[in-house]
Every structure is written in structure tokens, then in C-alpha cells.
C-alpha positions, 0 to 999 in steps of 0.5 A: 910540342916540338918533339911531337911535330914530326909524328903529327905530320907523319900521321896526317900524311897516313890518314889523308883519305885516298879511298874507303871500303864498302861493306854494303853492296849494290844488289839491284838497280833500275836501270842496271849498270851499262844498260842500253835502254830505248826510252829514258826511265822516270827514276833511278832506284838502287837496292843494297844488301844491308841497312844504310844510314838515314843521312848523307846518302844521294843518287845523282845523274849527270849528262855527257857534259857533266850537268846534273839532270836528276830532280828533287831529293833522293828518297830512302825506303822505310827498311833503309835498303833502297834509294830512288830519285826522280828523273825528267824526260831525258833526250838520247845520250849517255848518262852517269849514275852516281851514288853514295851511302853509309853502310850499317857498319859505318863505312861509306860506299860510293860508285858510278856507272853508265846508262845509254838512252836511245841511239846515243854514241857510246862514249864516256860520260862526264862523272864527278870526282871523289869516288871510293876505291879499294883498300890502300897501303897507307890506310892499312898502315894507319889502321894497323897503328891504331889497332896496335896502340888500342890493344897495347894500351887496353891490355897494359891498363888491364894487366896493371890493375889485375897484377899490380905487384908483378908489373910494379917495374912498369914506368908510368911515363911510357904508359902516359906517352902511349895514352897520348899517342892513342888520343892522337891516333883516335883524333886522326882516325875520326877526321879520316872517317868524317871526311869519308862519311860526308865526302870531304872537308865540309865542316858545316855538316860534320856536327850533324854526322857526329850527332845524327848517325850511328857511325858519327856517334861511335867516332865521337864516343871513341874520341871522348874515351881516348881523351878521358884516358889521358887524364884518368888512367892510372889513378883508380883501379876500377876506373881503369878496368871500366875504361878498358872494357868500354873502349874495346866495346866501342870498337866491337860495335863499330866493325864488321860485327855490327853488320851481321846477324844475330848482332848480339852474338857477332858483337859478343864474339868480336868483343871476346876476340878484342879482349884476348888480343888486348891481353896478348898485345899489352903483355908483349908491349910491357915486356918489350919496352921494359926488357933492358931496364927490368930483364930479371924481373920480367923473366922471373916474375912476369913471363911465367904469369903472362905466358900462361895467360897468352896461351889462353888468349891465343886459344880464345883468339883462334876459336872466336876468330874461326866462329866469327868467320863462319858468320862473315863467310858461310862458304869456306870455298869462297875465302879466296874470292875476296881480298878479305879472305886472302887477308884472313889467310895471311893472318892465320899463317902469322898465327901459326908462326906465333904458336911456334914462337910461343913454344920456343919461348916457353922452352927458353923459360924452362931452361932459365935462359933470359937471352934466348927468351929475349930473342923469342919475345922480340919475334913474338912482338914483331909477329903481333905487330904484323898481325895488327897491320893485317887486321887494319886491312881486314877491318876495311875490306869487304868479307863478301865476294862480289859479283862483277858484270860479265864481259866475255869475248870469244872467237869461233869459225869466222865470228867474233862474239862479245857477251855482257851481263849486267849486273850479273847477280842472282835473284834479280833481273839481269840484262844480257847483251850479245854482239856478233861480228861476222866477216865471211859468212852471214849469221843465220841463228844464235842461241845462248843457253844457260846451265846450272852446274850446281843443280842437275835437276834444273834443265838448261835455260835458253835465254830469249835473245831479241835482235836489236840492231844490224849494221855494217862496220868496216866491211863486217856485219855486226848483229846485236841481241838483247834480253832482260830477265831473272835468268839466275835464280840462285847463287852458284856455278853456271855455264854459258853455251853460245851456239852460232850457225852460219849461212852454210849451216855450220854450227860453232859452240863456245862456252864460259863458266862463272860463279855467282855469289849471294850478297843479298843477306849479310 
């Protein structure tokens, strides 16, 4: 047990949750983020782009002192996409809306935003802690180790049973150690996902999460399979093959594929992808860990069989990965618009190197040069490990490009203009707020014109701005306008043209282009 202690401590440090990654996106909210409303709403309503779990969700509203003002239990709609919570009559002030859900693929989503009611001072409101952030390096490393161990163990198990004579050199002790390490990884992964799912170490609700949510049941099933592997693997051929197929199936239904339609196809593609990856990872693990001990047998017996299978696996990985990407990201031009897309490009680049290394490995085999083969085998193993860490980042990244609220500042001939649009999403109501500061000349007229750059048949739309306030600040006049409406009918590229006219009838124009993405349907 002592020799395992440093490993356990290291893994605990890696898996301590410092954030999680959203796959469900908020597509509609009432009131919207950063809204300034004259009258307090009766409720807060949030709509997401995909189905959410029917447990462990909430909306909470806090005042500027951090006291919760929302009343009653948060209600979930029948289609599991909309949350709402009732509010009492609220005085003027700045309020924090905080929400938390678990998305269809088991990943928690949490965030907060501000809403100003009446003539409140626009200062930062108190907000609860524990909000979720972006993908961290430590989580990428941890899940990279998980995928490396999962695929190596599953592939090793399958290869041992499919080619028992060819792999007779493989030591059982190393195989058993790998199965124990996988159990450890699964246990720590489960603790991390439980922590994220219920929002902390609330042990009293962990059983409900494990038994009453899809995400929890998958955590439990994965842990049970990992534990059974420690005691059962290596004793029966059909039991080993069944275990391999089962553990990879559990992984296929617990990732991105579960959140996309048609589920049967996306999950099947992910399953095939995992099977091919397991063959490649398992074979490399066997060869790398036994090279010194059984170099001649690996070179003469195992590599000829494995290299052919690895080539087929690589083709399957590339094809299934590309087809899956079409479902996850229908528009290839958006691949650079999300961290997921950038990670995918890195993975594709590593796969290109794998193809090159595989060619050199086969060349060394053709020349019957074991030392040359060893060099390229190590390179292949290193690349495979790097790909696993990229997969760790991909798994907890959001494939969808996200729409961010617009905060556009511009200067033009004596005017300073700031335009905000929230939540800045197509197909729903958006709030446009324009603040124009003038020093030398009075503002006589202002127009904000929206052009659809992707559809020239749609005429420009003049946003119906209404003057909300005029005030003097440090010797300057600040005029505030606001408008609410469904200005962006569909996703695409838009251009905002802001026309400012002063009291001398001089007109200034500033423009801003932006792209809005469709996040309504996964």
C-alpha cells in the first residue's frame, strides 16, 4: 500500500475540482443578462439549448448584500429545457441571478449575471461562490490519464483474447497493475464528477445523484465495471471480451455523443471510434512495456500483425472522427470559434504525425531493423499519449461556438458611444443599450442600423431606440437609449452602423461587424 500512496496523493491533487465545462448553453433569459429594467420582474425564466437533468438544478436571486430574495422551489418545464423561479416585489437595486443545471451529457453548468432594477447605482452585487469556469490544465491532464488507461487496458484485454499465442510474452503482473490503476482513476473521476454534479462535498445527496440521474448512474456503472475488472479479467476469454465491449460502451454514452441527434448514430460512431482507439493504444502499450524483455518476439511476431490492424484502426479513427465532427460542428468555418475546435485541430495535426511515424515504422520492419523499429515505436507511443491528453481537453470542452454579449466602444468627432447588446443571440429578444457622451456639441439625432451581411435580400433594420435618460457627468452630457426586440432573426454575419448627428448637422458614422451562432439545437 505504501508504494501506492504517492500515486494516490498525486491523483487526488489532479482531480480536485477547480471547474467544469458546460455543454448546455443558455439561449434565452428573462430578464436577460445585464438588463436594466424599470420594474422588477415577477419571475426569472431561463431556457437552455438541450435537455437538462431533472435533479440538482436551481435558480437563485441575491440582492446587493448577498441575501437570497427568490421564493419557492425552481420549476422545470415538461420538455426539460426551461427553469423558472418566482420573485417577490423587489425594490430598486442590483441583483445577481445565479443558476446551476446538469446537461444531457452529464456535465454541470453554472453561471451568474446581473440585473439592475429601477434607479439603482450600477455597482457589483454580491454573488455566491462556486461558479464553474473554463477547462483547466489539471483537468486535461487528469482526463488524459483516464483515457490513456481506459484504452490501453481495453485494447490490451481484447488483443490478449484475440491473439493469445502472439501475446503469450505479455506479463500478467503488468496487466493486473494496469487494471488496478484504472480502478483508481475511475474512483477519482467519480468523486470529481459527484463534486461537480451536486456542487460540493455534500455526501448526503451523493446517493440520490448516483441513483436518480443519468450522469450519476453512468458514474456508478463505470466504477462497478472497473472494480469487476480487477477481479475477473484474465480468467475467461468471453468474459474479458464482454468487459472490453461494455466499458467502451459506457464511455460512448457518457460523452458528447449523448447530447446530439440522432443519438443512435452519434453514439455508434463514438463507440466505433473508441474500439479503434483501444486497438491502437492497447497494442502500443503491450509493445512499449515489453520491448526490452521480448524484443525479438515483438518484432518478429507481434508487430507484423499489429501494424496492419493499427493501420486499419487509424483509418477508422480518422473517418469516424470526421463524420462525428459534422454532427458536432455542422459549419467547418466555425472550427476556430471554440476551444473545442482548436483542440480538434491539434488532435488532427498529431494524427498526421502518427501517419508519418507509422510509415517509418513499417519501413524499419521491412528492413528487419529492430533498433530502428524501437525508435519509431517509442515516437508512436509518445504521440498516442499526447493525443489522449488532447482528448481529455476535448471531452470537457463545448463544441458549440458561444455568443457573448456585445460591448462596443467607439469614438467619432467629439462623441463617445458605448453599445451593449444582451444576450446577443439570434431568434430571441435582445436588449440594446446605447450611451452617447458629448462634450463640445449637442447630440441632435442618433440611429443604429442593422445589416444582415449573409442575406442581401433582407433590408437594413433601424433599431427603434428610445431615449431613457439624459444627465451631466463631469461637464459632459450623457444620453442613454434603449430598445428590446428580436432584431437578429437568424444566425449569421451582421454589421451595426451607428449614425451620430450633432447640433451643426454634422454626421459621423462608426461600424462594427459580428457573427452570431446557432446554439438552439444540438
